[in-house]
C-alpha positions as a printed NumPy array, in Angstrom:
array([[  73.488,  -20.468,  -48.177],
       [  70.803,  -23.141,  -48.087],
       [  73.079,  -25.9  ,  -49.472],
       [  75.716,  -24.982,  -46.884],
       [  73.191,  -25.147,  -44.018],
       [  71.77 ,  -28.462,  -45.252],
       [  75.324,  -29.84 ,  -45.411],
       [  75.97 ,  -28.633,  -41.841],
       [  72.673,  -30.172,  -40.749],
       [  73.554,  -33.494,  -42.389],
       [  77.035,  -33.594,  -40.83 ],
       [  75.631,  -32.599,  -37.41 ],
       [  72.846,  -35.187,  -37.676],
       [  75.225,  -37.995,  -38.705],
       [  77.664,  -37.043,  -35.929],
       [  74.807,  -37.14 ,  -33.434],
       [  73.627,  -40.547,  -34.705],
       [  77.173,  -41.929,  -34.55 ],
       [  77.759,  -40.502,  -31.073],
       [  74.575,  -42.218,  -29.85 ],
       [  75.022,  -45.49 ,  -31.738],
       [  78.546,  -46.326,  -30.58 ],
       [  77.794,  -46.184,  -26.827],
       [  74.461,  -47.932,  -27.435],
       [  76.228,  -50.791,  -29.21 ],
       [  78.817,  -50.854,  -26.449],
       [  76.126,  -51.049,  -23.789],
       [  74.252,  -53.683,  -25.801],
       [  77.338,  -55.888,  -25.934],
       [  77.895,  -55.545,  -22.187],
       [  74.283,  -56.012,  -21.124],
       [  73.2  ,  -59.487,  -20.139],
       [  70.623,  -61.105,  -22.353],
       [  68.002,  -63.101,  -20.45 ],
       [  67.805,  -65.712,  -23.203],
       [  70.095,  -67.864,  -25.297],
       [  68.21 ,  -67.987,  -28.608],
       [  68.636,  -70.834,  -31.074],
       [  68.133,  -70.337,  -34.813],
       [  64.823,  -71.859,  -35.912],
       [  64.124,  -72.678,  -39.507],
       [  60.587,  -72.037,  -40.642],
       [  59.309,  -72.437,  -44.182],
       [  57.817,  -69.439,  -45.942],
       [  54.34 ,  -68.951,  -44.404],
       [  51.405,  -70.302,  -46.438],
       [  49.544,  -67.773,  -48.565],
       [  46.324,  -66.52 ,  -46.999],
       [  44.216,  -67.614,  -49.966],
       [  41.418,  -70.118,  -50.594],
       [  39.909,  -71.258,  -47.281],
       [  42.501,  -69.128,  -45.46 ],
       [  41.44 ,  -65.962,  -47.331],
       [  41.062,  -63.073,  -44.817],
       [  37.469,  -62.224,  -43.83 ],
       [  35.745,  -60.495,  -40.915],
       [  33.666,  -63.428,  -39.651],
       [  35.004,  -63.133,  -36.09 ],
       [  33.571,  -59.615,  -35.885],
       [  30.13 ,  -61.244,  -35.812],
       [  30.966,  -62.561,  -32.344],
       [  29.545,  -60.897,  -29.249],
       [  31.495,  -59.993,  -26.134],
       [  30.106,  -61.536,  -22.964],
       [  30.736,  -60.531,  -19.337],
       [  32.983,  -57.674,  -20.452],
       [  35.251,  -56.345,  -17.676],
       [  33.916,  -59.001,  -15.291],
       [  36.636,  -61.579,  -15.929],
       [  40.181,  -61.095,  -17.12 ],
       [  42.154,  -63.457,  -19.357],
       [  39.737,  -66.407,  -19.671],
       [  42.249,  -68.603,  -21.522],
       [  40.177,  -71.777,  -21.838],
       [  36.514,  -72.721,  -21.38 ],
       [  34.65 ,  -75.972,  -20.708],
       [  31.021,  -76.746,  -20.062],
       [  28.85 ,  -79.116,  -18.014],
       [  25.469,  -78.874,  -19.731],
       [  24.917,  -75.153,  -20.217],
       [  27.09 ,  -74.173,  -17.257],
       [  30.365,  -72.674,  -18.434],
       [  33.698,  -72.857,  -16.568],
       [  36.896,  -70.905,  -17.121],
       [  40.119,  -69.923,  -15.359],
       [  41.217,  -66.293,  -15.176],
       [  44.444,  -64.302,  -14.928],
       [  43.864,  -63.619,  -11.216],
       [  44.08 ,  -67.331,  -10.413],
       [  40.354,  -68.049,  -10.089],
       [  38.211,  -70.873,  -11.405],
       [  34.947,  -69.279,  -12.502],
       [  31.522,  -70.788,  -13.032],
       [  28.999,  -68.989,  -15.269],
       [  25.409,  -70.159,  -14.89 ],
       [  22.422,  -68.328,  -16.397],
       [  24.732,  -65.39 ,  -17.089],
       [  25.787,  -65.156,  -13.411],
       [  29.506,  -65.247,  -12.6  ],
       [  30.673,  -67.042,   -9.485],
       [  34.187,  -67.847,   -8.24 ],
       [  34.203,  -71.493,   -7.206],
       [  37.885,  -72.062,   -6.428],
       [  41.396,  -70.665,   -6.276],
       [  44.4  ,  -72.855,   -6.845],
       [  46.958,  -70.336,   -5.557],
       [  46.62 ,  -67.443,   -3.147],
       [  46.557,  -63.652,   -3.492],
       [  47.662,  -60.987,   -4.015],
       [  47.301,  -61.226,   -7.805],
       [  47.831,  -58.86 ,  -10.676],
       [  51.539,  -58.19 ,  -11.045],
       [  54.381,  -60.055,  -12.754],
       [  55.859,  -60.897,   -9.32 ],
       [  52.557,  -62.248,   -7.956],
       [  51.853,  -64.722,  -10.728],
       [  53.769,  -67.745,   -9.32 ],
       [  51.962,  -67.618,   -5.949],
       [  48.632,  -66.444,   -7.351],
       [  48.584,  -69.259,   -9.906],
       [  47.396,  -69.116,  -13.502],
       [  44.787,  -71.666,  -14.589],
       [  45.166,  -72.343,  -18.323],
       [  43.649,  -75.446,  -19.975],
       [  40.398,  -76.644,  -18.39 ],
       [  38.469,  -79.879,  -19.112],
       [  35.523,  -81.811,  -17.723],
       [  36.178,  -85.353,  -16.498],
       [  33.656,  -88.231,  -16.497],
       [  32.22 ,  -87.544,  -13.018],
       [  31.691,  -83.843,  -13.814],
       [  34.907,  -83.029,  -12.075],
       [  37.085,  -80.279,  -13.579],
       [  40.675,  -80.95 ,  -14.549],
       [  42.782,  -77.807,  -14.716],
       [  46.332,  -77.168,  -15.919],
       [  47.709,  -74.419,  -13.695],
       [  50.91 ,  -72.935,  -15.126],
       [  52.535,  -72.659,  -11.687],
       [  50.91 ,  -75.306,   -9.488],
       [  50.545,  -78.198,  -11.928],
       [  47.77 ,  -80.565,  -12.86 ],
       [  44.744,  -80.079,  -10.587],
       [  41.296,  -81.499,  -10.004],
       [  38.53 ,  -79.146,   -8.901],
       [  35.146,  -80.195,   -7.555],
       [  32.739,  -77.673,   -9.14 ],
       [  30.188,  -78.309,   -6.38 ],
       [  32.381,  -77.799,   -3.296],
       [  35.304,  -75.897,   -4.852],
       [  37.744,  -78.377,   -3.326],
       [  41.128,  -78.409,   -5.122],
       [  43.383,  -81.472,   -5.351],
       [  46.825,  -81.177,   -6.914],
       [  47.424,  -84.35 ,   -8.939],
       [  50.869,  -83.538,  -10.363],
       [  52.713,  -80.795,   -8.521],
       [  55.303,  -78.59 ,  -10.211],
       [  57.429,  -79.217,   -7.082],
       [  57.856,  -82.867,   -8.114],
       [  60.683,  -83.685,  -10.507],
       [  59.494,  -85.784,  -13.451],
       [  62.321,  -87.926,  -14.848],
       [  64.779,  -85.428,  -13.394],
       [  63.067,  -82.423,  -15.   ],
       [  61.081,  -79.764,  -13.244],
       [  57.738,  -78.631,  -14.62 ],
       [  57.793,  -74.854,  -14.992],
       [  54.878,  -74.08 ,  -17.283],
       [  52.024,  -76.601,  -17.24 ],
       [  49.797,  -75.476,  -20.077],
       [  46.989,  -77.648,  -21.447],
       [  45.444,  -81.069,  -20.99 ],
       [  43.093,  -83.564,  -22.598],
       [  41.316,  -86.407,  -20.784],
       [  40.168,  -89.861,  -21.943],
       [  36.414,  -90.456,  -21.761],
       [  36.832,  -92.927,  -18.902],
       [  38.94 ,  -90.353,  -17.019],
       [  41.813,  -92.809,  -16.618],
       [  44.494,  -90.93 ,  -18.565],
       [  45.281,  -87.233,  -18.73 ],
       [  47.692,  -86.049,  -21.406],
       [  49.226,  -82.669,  -20.665],
       [  51.941,  -80.313,  -21.847],
       [  54.717,  -78.643,  -19.947],
       [  55.7  ,  -75.774,  -22.22 ],
       [  59.051,  -75.299,  -20.547],
       [  61.238,  -76.7  ,  -17.797],
       [  63.149,  -73.403,  -17.84 ],
       [  60.699,  -70.512,  -18.333],
       [  57.52 ,  -69.766,  -16.433],
       [  54.289,  -68.601,  -18.056],
       [  54.999,  -64.956,  -17.227],
       [  58.116,  -65.214,  -19.417],
       [  56.363,  -66.842,  -22.393],
       [  57.96 ,  -64.356,  -24.795],
       [  61.434,  -65.516,  -23.714],
       [  60.295,  -69.054,  -24.472],
       [  59.082,  -68.119,  -27.977],
       [  62.215,  -66.078,  -28.714],
       [  64.63 ,  -68.667,  -27.349],
       [  63.079,  -71.666,  -29.067],
       [  63.9  ,  -74.126,  -26.269],
       [  62.109,  -77.447,  -26.282],
       [  60.012,  -79.532,  -23.877],
       [  57.418,  -82.235,  -23.761],
       [  54.125,  -84.075,  -23.69 ],
       [  53.318,  -86.057,  -20.542],
       [  50.768,  -88.606,  -19.411],
       [  49.216,  -88.92 ,  -15.962],
       [  47.429,  -92.1  ,  -14.944],
       [  44.673,  -91.232,  -12.442],
       [  44.635,  -94.813,  -11.082],
       [  48.343,  -95.606,  -10.628],
       [  49.211,  -91.88 ,  -10.083],
       [  52.186,  -92.348,  -12.41 ],
       [  53.53 ,  -89.642,  -14.706],
       [  55.287,  -90.595,  -17.943],
       [  57.1  ,  -88.382,  -20.435],
       [  55.814,  -89.333,  -23.905],
       [  57.536,  -86.796,  -26.142],
       [  60.483,  -84.457,  -25.735],
       [  62.109,  -81.953,  -28.066],
       [  58.914,  -80.001,  -28.795],
       [  59.387,  -76.247,  -29.147],
       [  56.757,  -74.641,  -26.921],
       [  54.323,  -77.572,  -26.652],
       [  50.965,  -75.914,  -26.025],
       [  47.369,  -77.053,  -26.702],
       [  46.569,  -80.787,  -26.697],
       [  43.582,  -82.772,  -27.95 ],
       [  42.75 ,  -86.478,  -28.039],
       [  41.266,  -87.695,  -31.316],
       [  37.565,  -88.704,  -31.192],
       [  38.619,  -92.395,  -31.34 ],
       [  41.235,  -91.774,  -28.602],
       [  43.964,  -93.391,  -30.694],
       [  46.233,  -90.338,  -30.848],
       [  46.895,  -87.003,  -29.175],
       [  47.549,  -83.837,  -31.164],
       [  50.085,  -81.397,  -29.688],
       [  50.456,  -77.837,  -30.909],
       [  54.092,  -76.872,  -31.269],
       [  53.67 ,  -73.105,  -31.013],
       [  57.115,  -71.785,  -31.947],
       [  57.301,  -74.078,  -34.983],
       [  53.773,  -73.237,  -36.238],
       [  52.856,  -76.898,  -36.5  ],
       [  50.911,  -79.791,  -34.94 ],
       [  52.502,  -83.106,  -33.999],
       [  50.636,  -86.363,  -33.486],
       [  51.483,  -88.965,  -30.84 ],
       [  49.785,  -92.381,  -30.988],
       [  48.451,  -93.641,  -27.651],
       [  46.814,  -96.872,  -28.858],
       [  46.645,  -99.23 ,  -31.829],
       [  49.441, -100.486,  -34.084],
       [  51.288,  -97.165,  -34.047],
       [  51.233,  -96.847,  -30.222],
       [  54.266,  -94.945,  -28.953],
       [  55.031,  -93.552,  -32.407],
       [  54.747,  -89.941,  -33.519],
       [  54.436,  -88.069,  -36.796],
       [  53.582,  -84.676,  -38.248],
       [  49.87 ,  -83.849,  -38.4  ],
       [  50.119,  -80.393,  -39.971],
       [  53.095,  -78.11 ,  -40.524],
       [  53.8  ,  -74.556,  -41.608],
       [  50.548,  -73.1  ,  -40.308],
       [  49.486,  -69.488,  -40.997],
       [  50.062,  -68.533,  -37.361],
       [  51.314,  -69.726,  -33.988],
       [  48.798,  -72.264,  -32.683],
       [  47.614,  -71.98 ,  -29.073],
       [  44.798,  -74.328,  -27.961],
       [  43.083,  -77.04 ,  -29.986],
       [  39.595,  -78.474,  -29.361],
       [  37.214,  -80.868,  -31.124],
       [  34.746,  -79.547,  -33.663],
       [  31.289,  -81.044,  -34.212],
       [  32.278,  -81.992,  -37.762],
       [  34.799,  -84.527,  -36.418],
       [  37.72 ,  -82.186,  -36.958],
       [  39.471,  -79.605,  -34.777],
       [  39.303,  -75.917,  -33.921],
       [  42.689,  -74.216,  -33.654],
       [  43.149,  -70.719,  -32.231],
       [  46.175,  -68.737,  -33.427],
       [  47.885,  -66.436,  -30.945],
       [  49.893,  -64.66 ,  -33.674],
       [  49.432,  -64.619,  -37.456],
       [  52.251,  -65.092,  -39.973],
       [  51.229,  -62.707,  -42.725],
       [  51.813,  -63.762,  -46.321],
       [  51.687,  -61.569,  -48.336],
       [  53.003,  -59.163,  -45.717],
       [  55.628,  -59.087,  -42.98 ],
       [  55.915,  -61.691,  -40.218],
       [  58.163,  -60.523,  -37.384],
       [  58.505,  -64.059,  -36.069],
       [  59.703,  -65.39 ,  -39.43 ],
       [  62.066,  -62.462,  -39.876],
       [  63.692,  -63.115,  -36.489],
       [  63.665,  -66.917,  -36.6  ],
       [  67.168,  -67.382,  -38.022],
       [  68.674,  -64.219,  -36.5  ],
       [  69.438,  -64.978,  -32.83 ],
       [  71.713,  -61.919,  -32.567],
       [  68.79 ,  -59.55 ,  -33.32 ],
       [  66.635,  -61.351,  -30.739],
       [  69.42 ,  -60.908,  -28.189],
       [  69.678,  -57.206,  -28.955],
       [  65.908,  -56.66 ,  -28.737],
       [  65.606,  -58.395,  -25.372],
       [  68.629,  -56.619,  -23.933],
       [  66.992,  -53.268,  -24.64 ],
       [  63.231,  -53.825,  -24.405],
       [  60.867,  -55.397,  -21.913],
       [  58.663,  -58.374,  -22.85 ],
       [  55.592,  -56.129,  -22.642],
       [  57.092,  -53.615,  -25.097],
       [  58.032,  -56.34 ,  -27.58 ],
       [  54.536,  -57.883,  -27.294],
       [  53.013,  -54.519,  -28.17 ],
       [  54.985,  -54.509,  -31.456],
       [  53.207,  -57.649,  -32.626],
       [  50.219,  -56.576,  -34.737],
       [  46.847,  -57.669,  -33.376],
       [  45.142,  -60.124,  -35.697],
       [  42.741,  -62.842,  -34.597],
       [  42.438,  -66.093,  -36.474],
       [  40.633,  -69.363,  -35.805],
       [  40.875,  -72.271,  -38.251],
       [  38.814,  -75.431,  -38.448],
       [  40.725,  -78.531,  -39.542],
       [  39.323,  -81.754,  -40.944],
       [  40.103,  -85.033,  -39.145],
       [  43.057,  -85.515,  -41.516],
       [  44.567,  -82.081,  -40.906],
       [  43.524,  -80.044,  -43.926],
       [  41.897,  -76.609,  -43.577],
       [  38.104,  -76.627,  -43.648],
       [  37.442,  -72.942,  -43.006],
       [  38.907,  -69.922,  -41.271],
       [  37.443,  -67.027,  -39.299],
       [  39.405,  -63.782,  -39.094],
       [  39.307,  -60.483,  -37.252],
       [  42.035,  -58.295,  -38.8  ],
       [  43.405,  -55.853,  -36.169],
       [  41.559,  -57.799,  -33.437],
       [  38.68 ,  -55.302,  -33.35 ],
       [  36.054,  -57.501,  -31.689],
       [  38.099,  -60.489,  -30.57 ],
       [  41.641,  -59.805,  -29.371],
       [  44.335,  -62.335,  -28.416],
       [  42.224,  -65.429,  -29.037],
       [  43.689,  -68.449,  -27.22 ],
       [  40.99 ,  -71.08 ,  -27.697],
       [  37.847,  -71.886,  -29.662],
       [  35.526,  -74.235,  -27.734],
       [  32.387,  -75.397,  -29.527],
       [  29.164,  -75.932,  -27.573],
       [  25.574,  -76.06 ,  -28.817],
       [  26.143,  -74.309,  -32.157],
       [  28.32 ,  -71.586,  -30.642],
       [  32.052,  -71.077,  -30.573],
       [  33.272,  -69.735,  -27.223],
       [  36.477,  -67.802,  -27.771],
       [  38.878,  -67.666,  -24.857],
       [  41.597,  -65.039,  -24.581],
       [  44.703,  -64.919,  -22.398],
       [  44.654,  -61.104,  -22.226],
       [  41.142,  -59.762,  -22.855],
       [  38.561,  -58.94 ,  -20.167],
       [  35.752,  -60.982,  -21.762],
       [  34.754,  -64.221,  -23.481],
       [  33.447,  -63.923,  -27.048],
       [  30.701,  -66.083,  -28.472],
       [  30.248,  -66.706,  -32.171],
       [  27.003,  -68.141,  -33.532],
       [  28.134,  -70.75 ,  -36.073],
       [  24.799,  -70.445,  -37.921],
       [  25.731,  -66.867,  -38.828],
       [  29.095,  -67.545,  -40.467]])
């Protein structure tokens, strides 16, 4: 009798699966998909060997101001005073361990998906020559904040069309030493920051821009970048590096010298999706990876890159938050030499101590690790690694 009952079970089970699958497929076909994904061709991810060999160096970091600030994406410092922008739209000053809100670019309430465009979301933050703060707010645009008075000036508003395009997701910036030029990225003219997953999945492209603080002019320098994200001027200020997140690579745009106006590849096929990039004291660059492309192992991003139909199906059925939760936590920061080779890498498999690292900012022998989702800043003593 047991073979008969197992046969019945199998037939019943398969009938059940079929009866659920057919309507599900039907519904999936009829449902609207919020994105129109393009196939993206990525090379096989580099092997995590040699200087990229996994380690647990990031677990030596310490969490600071835990549960006192949420989503400190980027940090900058004036002397030993630290500044950051948080997920609830605030610009925060941390002096002698004390946290103080010095400015808000948007207005409350904050905290939900719907609130984000009015609340504002400060992302990249930099210090200008007169100790003024320059902030890239995803929703409001390029801003200048006086850290003394908290006064906010919007330099390039997202309401202004730039060469016929609207800015929807102002992300990061880098400033010349004389404060004359600000180079910044607009990650998308279509998607806002709160829909960053749609942007990654769709693979649409946007650009690198330049703002002149004297003439107040904005120029588009590069287009066709897929999710342009972190930016960093070279120490000699002859080129700007732009992280192209969806493509796992870094492009270089020349702003002075013989190559001015030209662009080339600085580093491609990186072991993860690069977020922000900052100078390192060795003359190279710190790059924070928001997602790691495991090799050996399985990389969801690589698997989906040339399969737009699967992306469509996933986003018809699941929310962005649900999909994000499927991505394994793994924190990785790499240091590059000035020519774009890997110098060293710090890992935290499973993101135990440091989760969702968005930036590594070096100051006084420490690496301050920003995060777009965690309720703390981490600090790593570079003497200990």
